[in-house]
Every structure is written in C-alpha cells, then in structure tokens.
C-alpha positions in Angstrom: 17.5 -3.5 -0.4 19.5 -1.3 -1.8 22.4 -3.3 -2.7 20.2 -7.0 -3.0 18.7 -4.7 -6.1 21.1 -4.2 -7.8 22.3 -7.2 -6.9 19.3 -8.8 -8.4 19.1 -6.6 -12.1 22.3 -7.3 -12.7 22.1 -11.2 -12.4 19.7 -10.1 -14.9 22.0 -8.9 -17.3 21.1 -5.0 -16.3 23.0 -2.3 -15.4 21.4 -0.2 -12.4 22.7 2.9 -10.7 21.4 3.6 -6.5 21.1 6.1 -4.8 21.0 6.6 -1.0 18.7 9.9 -1.4 16.0 11.5 -3.9 18.1 14.5 -4.6 20.9 12.1 -4.8 18.7 10.8 -8.2 17.4 14.4 -8.9 20.8 15.4 -9.2 22.6 12.7 -12.1 20.3 13.8 -14.5 20.7 11.0 -16.7 17.3 9.8 -17.5 17.2 10.0 -20.9 19.0 7.0 -20.6 17.2 4.4 -18.1 15.5 2.3 -18.6 12.9 2.7 -16.2 13.1 3.7 -12.4 12.6 1.5 -9.3 11.0 3.9 -6.5 10.6 2.8 -2.7 7.1 5.0 -1.9 9.0 5.8 1.5 11.7 7.8 1.4 13.0 8.2 4.0 10.6 11.2 4.7 9.8 11.6 1.2 7.4 10.2 -1.0 8.6 8.3 -3.8 5.3 9.6 -5.5 5.4 13.3 -4.9 8.9 12.0 -6.4 7.8 10.6 -9.6 5.5 13.9 -10.5 8.8 15.1 -9.9 10.2 13.9 -12.5 7.3 13.9 -14.2 7.4 17.6 -14.5 10.6 18.2 -15.7 9.5 15.9 -18.2 11.3 12.7 -17.5 9.1 9.7 -19.6 11.2 6.7 -17.7 8.9 4.0 -17.0 8.8 3.9 -13.1 8.6 0.7 -10.7 7.4 0.6 -7.5 8.3 -1.1 -4.7 7.2 -0.7 -0.8 6.1 -2.5 2.7 3.5 -0.1 3.3 0.9 -1.1 1.1 -2.9 0.7 1.3 -5.7 1.0 -0.2 -4.5 4.8 -1.3 -0.8 4.6 -2.1 -1.4 1.8 -4.8 -4.5 4.2 -6.6 -2.5 7.4 -6.2 0.6 5.3 -7.1 -1.4 4.0 -10.3 -2.7 7.7 -10.6 0.9 8.6 -11.9 1.4 6.4 -14.3 3.6 3.5 -13.0 3.6 0.6 -14.9 4.3 -1.7 -11.9 3.5 -1.5 -7.9 5.1 -4.9 -5.3 4.7 -5.0 -2.4 7.0 -6.2 -0.7 8.3 -8.8 0.7 8.7 -9.3 -3.7 9.7 -12.1 -5.6 12.2 -11.8 -7.0 10.4 -12.3 -10.8 8.1 -9.5 -10.1 10.0 -7.2 -10.2 12.7 -8.9 -13.2 9.6 -9.4 -14.6 8.3 -6.1 -14.3 11.9 -4.6 -15.6 11.7 -6.3 -19.1 8.0 -4.8 -19.3 9.2 -1.3 -19.3 12.1 -2.1 -21.4 9.1 -3.7 -23.7 7.4 -0.3 -23.7 
C-alpha cells in the first residue's frame, strides 16, 4: 500500500516520505516541512488516531488524512475529533486521496 501511495503522490507532483512504523515517523522529526501526514487507522497493532494525538501533543500542526480498511462509526468519530482533514475508506479512489492532499496543502 505504501509503495502505491508513494507512486500516486509523486505522479501528482508531491514529495512523499514513507515510514514503516509509527516509531520511524516519530523519529524523523521534520514535521514542519510536511504539507500533510497520511496515517492508516491501524498501524500494525497501534492506533493511527493515538499517533495523531501524540503528534499534536508535540506541537505538530501538519494536517492529517486518515485511511482505513476498518471503517466504523467509532473510528470515524475518533478520527474527526482528532482534527483530520479527510477520512478515506479502502478501497478509495486515487482522486479522493489527491483531492484530500491538495485541500491539506491549501490550508
């Protein structure tokens, strides 16, 4: 999935940085350069929503786009409450992701 997202974003002129874990994302520390952060709700046993809240607690203001294959009313409500700019359910169209990134970059 990450490789496909990377190709899609690059094909539309965005520079993407990929991370294989929540810790890898946290360790890179260059959030002021990000126009947005795309997070899966399920990060291999960890919560993308919890990661978003942790980032916000560290002062990271980059907009967040959530993607999920496990849509539920509870996930959607928690994602919206965490301040995301988009919530996309898999499978989502390439255009819906690109439109969400473009909205985030305009914010």
